[in-house]
N, CA, C and O atoms as a GROMACS GRO file, in nm:
protein
  388
    1MET      N    1  -0.398  -6.044   1.263
    1MET     CA    2  -0.512  -5.961   1.299
    1MET      C    3  -0.486  -5.818   1.253
    1MET      O    4  -0.377  -5.765   1.274
    2ALA      N    5  -0.585  -5.755   1.189
    2ALA     CA    6  -0.572  -5.620   1.134
    2ALA      C    7  -0.580  -5.516   1.244
    2ALA      O    8  -0.654  -5.533   1.342
    3THR      N    9  -0.504  -5.408   1.227
    3THR     CA   10  -0.512  -5.298   1.322
    3THR      C   11  -0.639  -5.220   1.296
    3THR      O   12  -0.704  -5.238   1.193
    4LEU      N   13  -0.674  -5.134   1.389
    4LEU     CA   14  -0.793  -5.051   1.373
    4LEU      C   15  -0.781  -4.964   1.249
    4LEU      O   16  -0.878  -4.951   1.174
    5LEU      N   17  -0.664  -4.906   1.225
    5LEU     CA   18  -0.642  -4.822   1.107
    5LEU      C   19  -0.660  -4.902   0.979
    5LEU      O   20  -0.726  -4.857   0.886
    6GLU      N   21  -0.602  -5.021   0.974
    6GLU     CA   22  -0.616  -5.106   0.856
    6GLU      C   23  -0.762  -5.142   0.832
    6GLU      O   24  -0.807  -5.147   0.717
    7THR      N   25  -0.835  -5.168   0.938
    7THR     CA   26  -0.978  -5.200   0.926
    7THR      C   27  -1.054  -5.082   0.869
    7THR      O   28  -1.136  -5.098   0.779
    8LYS      N   29  -1.028  -4.963   0.923
    8LYS     CA   30  -1.098  -4.842   0.875
    8LYS      C   31  -1.065  -4.815   0.730
    8LYS      O   32  -1.153  -4.781   0.651
    9LEU      N   33  -0.938  -4.830   0.693
    9LEU     CA   34  -0.898  -4.807   0.555
    9LEU      C   35  -0.963  -4.906   0.460
    9LEU      O   36  -1.000  -4.871   0.348
   10SER      N   37  -0.977  -5.028   0.504
   10SER     CA   38  -1.038  -5.129   0.418
   10SER      C   39  -1.187  -5.106   0.401
   10SER      O   40  -1.246  -5.150   0.302
   11GLU      N   41  -1.250  -5.037   0.497
   11GLU     CA   42  -1.393  -5.006   0.488
   11GLU      C   43  -1.420  -4.890   0.395
   11GLU      O   44  -1.533  -4.873   0.348
   12LYS      N   45  -1.319  -4.810   0.369
   12LYS     CA   46  -1.334  -4.691   0.285
   12LYS      C   47  -1.361  -4.735   0.141
   12LYS      O   48  -1.288  -4.819   0.088
   13PRO      N   49  -1.465  -4.681   0.077
   13PRO     CA   50  -1.492  -4.722  -0.060
   13PRO      C   51  -1.379  -4.680  -0.153
   13PRO      O   52  -1.322  -4.572  -0.138
   14ALA      N   53  -1.348  -4.764  -0.247
   14ALA     CA   54  -1.242  -4.735  -0.343
   14ALA      C   55  -1.286  -4.622  -0.435
   14ALA      O   56  -1.401  -4.618  -0.479
   15GLN      N   57  -1.194  -4.531  -0.464
   15GLN     CA   58  -1.225  -4.421  -0.555
   15GLN      C   59  -1.212  -4.471  -0.698
   15GLN      O   60  -1.120  -4.545  -0.732
   16THR      N   61  -1.304  -4.430  -0.779
   16THR     CA   62  -1.297  -4.465  -0.920
   16THR      C   63  -1.221  -4.356  -0.994
   16THR      O   64  -1.206  -4.245  -0.945
   17LYS      N   65  -1.174  -4.390  -1.113
   17LYS     CA   66  -1.099  -4.292  -1.192
   17LYS      C   67  -1.185  -4.173  -1.228
   17LYS      O   68  -1.137  -4.060  -1.229
   18ASN      N   69  -1.311  -4.196  -1.258
   18ASN     CA   70  -1.401  -4.089  -1.299
   18ASN      C   71  -1.496  -4.058  -1.184
   18ASN      O   72  -1.603  -4.118  -1.173
   19ASP      N   73  -1.457  -3.965  -1.101
   19ASP     CA   74  -1.543  -3.922  -0.991
   19ASP      C   75  -1.659  -3.843  -1.049
   19ASP      O   76  -1.639  -3.738  -1.109
   20GLU      N   77  -1.780  -3.893  -1.031
   20GLU     CA   78  -1.898  -3.830  -1.090
   20GLU      C   79  -1.922  -3.689  -1.037
   20GLU      O   80  -1.990  -3.609  -1.102
   21ARG      N   81  -1.866  -3.659  -0.919
   21ARG     CA   82  -1.885  -3.525  -0.861
   21ARG      C   83  -1.781  -3.426  -0.910
   21ARG      O   84  -1.797  -3.306  -0.888
   22ALA      N   85  -1.678  -3.472  -0.973
   22ALA     CA   86  -1.570  -3.384  -1.020
   22ALA      C   87  -1.610  -3.311  -1.147
   22ALA      O   88  -1.692  -3.359  -1.226
   23LEU      N   89  -1.550  -3.195  -1.165
   23LEU     CA   90  -1.575  -3.117  -1.287
   23LEU      C   91  -1.496  -3.176  -1.403
   23LEU      O   92  -1.387  -3.230  -1.386
   24THR      N   93  -1.553  -3.164  -1.520
   24THR     CA   94  -1.477  -3.203  -1.639
   24THR      C   95  -1.371  -3.096  -1.663
   24THR      O   96  -1.377  -2.988  -1.604
   25LYS      N   97  -1.274  -3.125  -1.748
   25LYS     CA   98  -1.170  -3.027  -1.780
   25LYS      C   99  -1.233  -2.900  -1.836
   25LYS      O  100  -1.191  -2.789  -1.802
   26GLU      N  101  -1.332  -2.915  -1.922
   26GLU     CA  102  -1.400  -2.799  -1.981
   26GLU      C  103  -1.469  -2.717  -1.873
   26GLU      O  104  -1.462  -2.594  -1.875
   27GLN      N  105  -1.537  -2.782  -1.780
   27GLN     CA  106  -1.604  -2.710  -1.672
   27GLN      C  107  -1.503  -2.640  -1.582
   27GLN      O  108  -1.525  -2.525  -1.541
   28GLN      N  109  -1.393  -2.708  -1.551
   28GLN     CA  110  -1.290  -2.647  -1.466
   28GLN      C  111  -1.227  -2.527  -1.535
   28GLN      O  112  -1.203  -2.424  -1.471
   29ASP      N  113  -1.201  -2.539  -1.665
   29ASP     CA  114  -1.145  -2.426  -1.740
   29ASP      C  115  -1.241  -2.308  -1.740
   29ASP      O  116  -1.200  -2.193  -1.723
   30LYS      N  117  -1.370  -2.336  -1.758
   30LYS     CA  118  -1.472  -2.230  -1.757
   30LYS      C  119  -1.479  -2.164  -1.619
   30LYS      O  120  -1.487  -2.042  -1.608
   31LEU      N  121  -1.477  -2.246  -1.515
   31LEU     CA  122  -1.479  -2.193  -1.378
   31LEU      C  123  -1.358  -2.106  -1.351
   31LEU      O  124  -1.370  -1.998  -1.294
   32ASN      N  125  -1.241  -2.152  -1.392
   32ASN     CA  126  -1.118  -2.074  -1.372
   32ASN      C  127  -1.126  -1.940  -1.445
   32ASN      O  128  -1.084  -1.837  -1.391
   33GLN      N  129  -1.179  -1.939  -1.567
   33GLN     CA  130  -1.193  -1.814  -1.642
   33GLN      C  131  -1.292  -1.720  -1.574
   33GLN      O  132  -1.271  -1.599  -1.571
   34GLN      N  133  -1.401  -1.776  -1.519
   34GLN     CA  134  -1.498  -1.694  -1.447
   34GLN      C  135  -1.433  -1.630  -1.324
   34GLN      O  136  -1.459  -1.513  -1.294
   35LYS      N  137  -1.350  -1.705  -1.254
   35LYS     CA  138  -1.280  -1.650  -1.137
   35LYS      C  139  -1.189  -1.535  -1.178
   35LYS      O  140  -1.184  -1.432  -1.111
   36ILE      N  141  -1.117  -1.552  -1.288
   36ILE     CA  142  -1.030  -1.446  -1.339
   36ILE      C  143  -1.111  -1.323  -1.377
   36ILE      O  144  -1.074  -1.211  -1.342
   37ASP      N  145  -1.222  -1.344  -1.448
   37ASP     CA  146  -1.308  -1.233  -1.489
   37ASP      C  147  -1.363  -1.157  -1.369
   37ASP      O  148  -1.370  -1.034  -1.371
   38ILE      N  149  -1.402  -1.229  -1.266
   38ILE     CA  150  -1.455  -1.165  -1.145
   38ILE      C  151  -1.346  -1.083  -1.077
   38ILE      O  152  -1.371  -0.971  -1.033
   39ARG      N  153  -1.226  -1.138  -1.068
   39ARG     CA  154  -1.115  -1.064  -1.006
   39ARG      C  155  -1.084  -0.936  -1.083
   39ARG      O  156  -1.060  -0.831  -1.024
   40ILE      N  157  -1.085  -0.946  -1.215
   40ILE     CA  158  -1.059  -0.828  -1.299
   40ILE      C  159  -1.168  -0.723  -1.278
   40ILE      O  160  -1.138  -0.605  -1.263
   41GLU      N  161  -1.293  -0.767  -1.276
   41GLU     CA  162  -1.404  -0.673  -1.256
   41GLU      C  163  -1.397  -0.610  -1.117
   41GLU      O  164  -1.422  -0.490  -1.102
   42ASN      N  165  -1.364  -0.688  -1.015
   42ASN     CA  166  -1.350  -0.633  -0.880
   42ASN      C  167  -1.238  -0.530  -0.874
   42ASN      O  168  -1.252  -0.425  -0.812
   43GLU      N  169  -1.126  -0.559  -0.941
   43GLU     CA  170  -1.013  -0.466  -0.944
   43GLU      C  171  -1.054  -0.335  -1.013
   43GLU      O  172  -1.019  -0.227  -0.966
   44ARG      N  173  -1.125  -0.346  -1.122
   44ARG     CA  174  -1.173  -0.224  -1.192
   44ARG      C  175  -1.262  -0.141  -1.101
   44ARG      O  176  -1.249  -0.019  -1.093
   45TYR      N  177  -1.352  -0.209  -1.032
   45TYR     CA  178  -1.444  -0.139  -0.942
   45TYR      C  179  -1.366  -0.067  -0.832
   45TYR      O  180  -1.389   0.051  -0.804
   46LEU      N  181  -1.274  -0.140  -0.769
   46LEU     CA  182  -1.197  -0.079  -0.660
   46LEU      C  183  -1.111   0.038  -0.708
   46LEU      O  184  -1.096   0.137  -0.637
   47ARG      N  185  -1.055   0.026  -0.828
   47ARG     CA  186  -0.975   0.137  -0.882
   47ARG      C  187  -1.061   0.258  -0.915
   47ARG      O  188  -1.014   0.372  -0.907
   48SER      N  189  -1.186   0.235  -0.952
   48SER     CA  190  -1.273   0.348  -0.986
   48SER      C  191  -1.338   0.409  -0.861
   48SER      O  192  -1.404   0.512  -0.870
   49HIS      N  193  -1.318   0.345  -0.745
   49HIS     CA  194  -1.373   0.397  -0.619
   49HIS      C  195  -1.264   0.399  -0.512
   49HIS      O  196  -1.264   0.316  -0.422
   50PRO      N  197  -1.171   0.495  -0.521
   50PRO     CA  198  -1.061   0.500  -0.424
   50PRO      C  199  -1.109   0.527  -0.281
   50PRO      O  200  -1.035   0.505  -0.186
   51GLU      N  201  -1.230   0.574  -0.267
   51GLU     CA  202  -1.282   0.599  -0.133
   51GLU      C  203  -1.296   0.470  -0.053
   51GLU      O  204  -1.297   0.473   0.070
   52ILE      N  205  -1.308   0.356  -0.122
   52ILE     CA  206  -1.317   0.228  -0.051
   52ILE      C  207  -1.187   0.201   0.024
   52ILE      O  208  -1.190   0.159   0.140
   53SER      N  209  -1.077   0.225  -0.041
   53SER     CA  210  -0.947   0.205   0.024
   53SER      C  211  -0.932   0.298   0.144
   53SER      O  212  -0.883   0.257   0.250
   54ALA      N  213  -0.975   0.422   0.128
   54ALA     CA  214  -0.967   0.518   0.238
   54ALA      C  215  -1.059   0.476   0.353
   54ALA      O  216  -1.023   0.488   0.470
   55LEU      N  217  -1.176   0.428   0.319
   55LEU     CA  218  -1.273   0.384   0.420
   55LEU      C  219  -1.219   0.267   0.501
   55LEU      O  220  -1.222   0.269   0.624
   56ILE      N  221  -1.170   0.165   0.432
   56ILE     CA  222  -1.118   0.047   0.500
   56ILE      C  223  -0.988   0.080   0.574
   56ILE      O  224  -0.968   0.037   0.688
   57GLY      N  225  -0.900   0.156   0.508
   57GLY     CA  226  -0.775   0.194   0.573
   57GLY      C  227  -0.798   0.275   0.699
   57GLY      O  228  -0.731   0.254   0.800
   58GLY      N  229  -0.894   0.367   0.694
   58GLY     CA  230  -0.927   0.448   0.812
   58GLY      C  231  -0.979   0.361   0.926
   58GLY      O  232  -0.943   0.380   1.042
   59PHE      N  233  -1.064   0.265   0.891
   59PHE     CA  234  -1.118   0.175   0.992
   59PHE      C  235  -1.007   0.092   1.056
   59PHE      O  236  -1.000   0.083   1.179
   60VAL      N  237  -0.922   0.032   0.974
   60VAL     CA  238  -0.813  -0.051   1.027
   60VAL      C  239  -0.720   0.033   1.115
   60VAL      O  240  -0.676  -0.014   1.220
   61SER      N  241  -0.690   0.154   1.073
   61SER     CA  242  -0.603   0.242   1.153
   61SER      C  243  -0.664   0.269   1.290
   61SER      O  244  -0.595   0.263   1.392
   62GLU      N  245  -0.792   0.299   1.291
   62GLU     CA  246  -0.860   0.327   1.419
   62GLU      C  247  -0.865   0.203   1.508
   62GLU      O  248  -0.850   0.214   1.630
   63VAL      N  249  -0.885   0.088   1.448
   63VAL     CA  250  -0.885  -0.036   1.527
   63VAL      C  251  -0.749  -0.057   1.592
   63VAL      O  252  -0.740  -0.089   1.711
   64VAL      N  253  -0.642  -0.039   1.515
   64VAL     CA  254  -0.507  -0.059   1.569
   64VAL      C  255  -0.477   0.044   1.678
   64VAL      O  256  -0.419   0.010   1.781
   65LEU      N  257  -0.516   0.168   1.654
   65LEU     CA  258  -0.489   0.272   1.753
   65LEU      C  259  -0.569   0.252   1.882
   65LEU      O  260  -0.514   0.264   1.991
   66GLN      N  261  -0.698   0.222   1.868
   66GLN     CA  262  -0.785   0.215   1.985
   66GLN      C  263  -0.793   0.076   2.048
   66GLN      O  264  -0.826   0.062   2.165
   67GLN      N  265  -0.763  -0.027   1.969
   67GLN     CA  266  -0.768  -0.166   2.015
   67GLN      C  267  -0.893  -0.194   2.100
   67GLN      O  268  -0.882  -0.229   2.218
   68PRO      N  269  -1.010  -0.180   2.039
   68PRO     CA  270  -1.134  -0.201   2.115
   68PRO      C  271  -1.151  -0.346   2.159
   68PRO      O  272  -1.108  -0.439   2.091
   69LYS      N  273  -1.214  -0.364   2.274
   69LYS     CA  274  -1.240  -0.499   2.324
   69LYS      C  275  -1.350  -0.567   2.241
   69LYS      O  276  -1.342  -0.687   2.215
   70ASP      N  277  -1.450  -0.491   2.200
   70ASP     CA  278  -1.560  -0.545   2.120
   70ASP      C  279  -1.551  -0.487   1.979
   70ASP      O  280  -1.603  -0.378   1.953
   71ILE      N  281  -1.486  -0.559   1.890
   71ILE     CA  282  -1.463  -0.509   1.755
   71ILE      C  283  -1.593  -0.490   1.678
   71ILE      O  284  -1.604  -0.397   1.598
   72ARG      N  285  -1.692  -0.574   1.702
   72ARG     CA  286  -1.820  -0.560   1.631
   72ARG      C  287  -1.891  -0.432   1.670
   72ARG      O  288  -1.945  -0.361   1.584
   73GLU      N  289  -1.891  -0.403   1.797
   73GLU     CA  290  -1.954  -0.279   1.844
   73GLU      C  291  -1.877  -0.158   1.792
   73GLU      O  292  -1.937  -0.059   1.749
   74PHE      N  293  -1.745  -0.167   1.795
   74PHE     CA  294  -1.662  -0.060   1.743
   74PHE      C  295  -1.691  -0.036   1.595
   74PHE      O  296  -1.707   0.078   1.552
   75ALA      N  297  -1.698  -0.144   1.518
   75ALA     CA  298  -1.726  -0.133   1.374
   75ALA      C  299  -1.863  -0.071   1.350
   75ALA      O  300  -1.878   0.014   1.262
   76ALA      N  301  -1.961  -0.111   1.427
   76ALA     CA  302  -2.096  -0.055   1.411
   76ALA      C  303  -2.094   0.096   1.436
   76ALA      O  304  -2.153   0.173   1.360
   77GLU      N  305  -2.026   0.136   1.539
   77GLU     CA  306  -2.017   0.279   1.570
   77GLU      C  307  -1.938   0.353   1.462
   77GLU      O  308  -1.976   0.462   1.419
   78TYR      N  309  -1.827   0.294   1.419
   78TYR     CA  310  -1.742   0.359   1.320
   78TYR      C  311  -1.818   0.381   1.189
   78TYR      O  312  -1.818   0.492   1.135
   79PHE      N  313  -1.882   0.277   1.139
   79PHE     CA  314  -1.948   0.287   1.010
   79PHE      C  315  -2.083   0.360   1.014
   79PHE      O  316  -2.139   0.392   0.910
   80ASN      N  317  -2.134   0.386   1.134
   80ASN     CA  318  -2.258   0.464   1.147
   80ASN      C  319  -2.232   0.608   1.191
   80ASN      O  320  -2.326   0.683   1.217
   81ASP      N  321  -2.106   0.645   1.199
   81ASP     CA  322  -2.070   0.781   1.239
   81ASP      C  323  -2.116   0.880   1.131
   81ASP      O  324  -2.078   0.865   1.015
   82PRO      N  325  -2.197   0.979   1.167
   82PRO     CA  326  -2.244   1.077   1.068
   82PRO      C  327  -2.129   1.154   1.002
   82PRO      O  328  -2.145   1.207   0.892
   83ALA      N  329  -2.014   1.161   1.068
   83ALA     CA  330  -1.900   1.234   1.013
   83ALA      C  331  -1.809   1.144   0.928
   83ALA      O  332  -1.701   1.188   0.887
   84LEU      N  333  -1.850   1.021   0.903
   84LEU     CA  334  -1.764   0.927   0.831
   84LEU      C  335  -1.727   0.976   0.691
   84LEU      O  336  -1.612   0.963   0.650
   85ALA      N  337  -1.822   1.030   0.620
   85ALA     CA  338  -1.792   1.079   0.484
   85ALA      C  339  -1.682   1.184   0.487
   85ALA      O  340  -1.593   1.184   0.402
   86ASP      N  341  -1.688   1.274   0.584
   86ASP     CA  342  -1.584   1.377   0.597
   86ASP      C  343  -1.449   1.314   0.632
   86ASP      O  344  -1.346   1.356   0.581
   87LYS      N  345  -1.450   1.213   0.719
   87LYS     CA  346  -1.326   1.144   0.756
   87LYS      C  347  -1.263   1.077   0.634
   87LYS      O  348  -1.142   1.083   0.615
   88VAL      N  349  -1.346   1.014   0.552
   88VAL     CA  350  -1.296   0.946   0.432
   88VAL      C  351  -1.235   1.048   0.336
   88VAL      O  352  -1.128   1.023   0.280
   89ARG      N  353  -1.302   1.163   0.317
   89ARG     CA  354  -1.248   1.267   0.230
   89ARG      C  355  -1.113   1.317   0.282
   89ARG      O  356  -1.021   1.342   0.204
   90THR      N  357  -1.102   1.332   0.413
   90THR     CA  358  -0.977   1.377   0.474
   90THR      C  359  -0.866   1.275   0.449
   90THR      O  360  -0.754   1.312   0.414
   91ILE      N  361  -0.898   1.149   0.468
   91ILE     CA  362  -0.798   1.043   0.444
   91ILE      C  363  -0.756   1.044   0.298
   91ILE      O  364  -0.637   1.032   0.268
   92GLN      N  365  -0.852   1.056   0.206
   92GLN     CA  366  -0.818   1.060   0.064
   92GLN      C  367  -0.729   1.179   0.033
   92GLN      O  368  -0.632   1.166  -0.042
   93HIS      N  369  -0.759   1.294   0.092
   93HIS     CA  370  -0.679   1.414   0.070
   93HIS      C  371  -0.536   1.392   0.123
   93HIS      O  372  -0.438   1.427   0.057
   94GLU      N  373  -0.525   1.334   0.243
   94GLU     CA  374  -0.392   1.308   0.301
   94GLU      C  375  -0.314   1.209   0.216
   94GLU      O  376  -0.192   1.223   0.201
   95ASN      N  377  -0.381   1.110   0.161
   95ASN     CA  378  -0.314   1.008   0.080
   95ASN      C  379  -0.271   1.061  -0.056
   95ASN      O  380  -0.181   1.005  -0.119
   96SER      N  381  -0.333   1.168  -0.101
   96SER     CA  382  -0.300   1.222  -0.233
   96SER      C  383  -0.177   1.313  -0.230
   96SER      O  384  -0.127   1.353  -0.334
   97HIS      N  385  -0.129   1.345  -0.110
   97HIS     CA  386  -0.012   1.434  -0.098
   97HIS      C  387   0.110   1.360  -0.056
   97HIS      O  388   0.216   1.420  -0.041
   0.00000   0.00000   0.00000
């Protein structure tokens, strides 16, 4: 008598060598190249906008320091602060020295 596991495994359809849902080698290579291109473009963008690093770094620092109970509410307040641009400039200035 077959065990429950053996029964379930025997009910599973056999996989064929050519899975119709799988990418061809050419498609996979193209996809991999697109991923590389996107990463390179993202890196260029981030390097040309150092204020992003200051913005995110400032936010993370404040979260660690204040440890808010409601992170979403804290984030909403942080990113809607009218003085945020000045804070980012200050962080950038501090990081440049």
